[in-house]
N, C-alpha and C positions, 0 to 999 in steps of 0.2 A: 203202483205202490208208492207210499210216501217215504221220504228219507227218514232215517232214524233220528231221533232227537225229541225235544220237548217243545216243538214249535207250535203245536195246536192245543196244548193242555190248558186247562182253566183252573186257577186256584181260587178258592173262596175263603175269605178271611172274615170272621165274625169279630166285631168290636162292640163296645158297649152301646154305641148309638147308631151304627150303620152296618150294612152288609156290602162288601166290596168284591168285585171280581177283577182279577188281574190276568193278563195274558202272558204266555211264554215264560221268560226268565225273570220278569219283574218280581220284586219282592214287596211285601207289605211295608207301608210307611213306618218309620220309627215310632214307637209308642202304641201301635195297634197290637192287641193281644188276642190270641186265639181262644181265650177263656176269660171269664170274669173272676176277679180276685176280690174277696171280701175281708175286711179287717177281722170281723167276727162272723164265722159261717153260721152261727146259731141265729143270727138276725135275718138270714135269707128266707124268702117265702117257702112254705112247705107245700108239697103235693099231697092231696088227700089220699087216703088209703083206697085202693081199688075195691070195687064191689065184687063179691064172690063170683065164681063162674056161673054163667047163665047159658041155657040152650038157645041156639040161634037157628032160624030156618035155613034150609038149603035153597040157594037162589037159582042154581042151574046145574045140570049135569051135561057135560059136553065132551067132545073128543078134541084133544090137543092138536092144533094145526102143526104141520111139518114145516121146517125152514132150515136155513143153513147158518152156521155160526163161524166167525173168524175166517179161517182159510178154507172154508167149504165143508165143515163137519156138519152132517145132518143132525138136527135136534128136533124135539117136539116141545113146543112152548105151552106149558100147562095153563098159563094165565094170560095168553095173548088176547088183547082186545077187551079185557075185563076192566071195568071202571076201578081205578085205584082206590076209591073210597071203600071198596069191599075187600081190600087186601091189606095184610100186615106189611109195614114198610121194610121188614127184613126178610121177606120170603122171596125165594128165587128157585124155581123148579124147572129145569130143562132136563129132558131125558135124551141121552145119546145111546141108542140101542146098538145091537150087534151089527157091525158093518165089516165087510171084507175089503181091505184096500190093497191095491197092487203096489209094487215098488214105485216110489216117486209121487204117490197120491197123498193127499193131506192126511 
């Protein structure tokens, strides 16, 4: 078990010209901003409107492989091993089914 603390965390800081990663308790350099500020937000580039919904083909039907999460909780990973290009960046589906634990188990 690792000792408590923030010794292995990774912070990502976006600035206008670079992407930096800092370890542990290091802080971003003075002047780096986590966002871009514009004098006039109306001058920023616009994102085009999305095209309406479209039907997409089913790529595969599979059974989620079983695994363990954290302190040993059994889960089924619905999207394990699937190419990330085929997934939404905000989707996460783990199923933790019915499990009977004895005293002292996770």
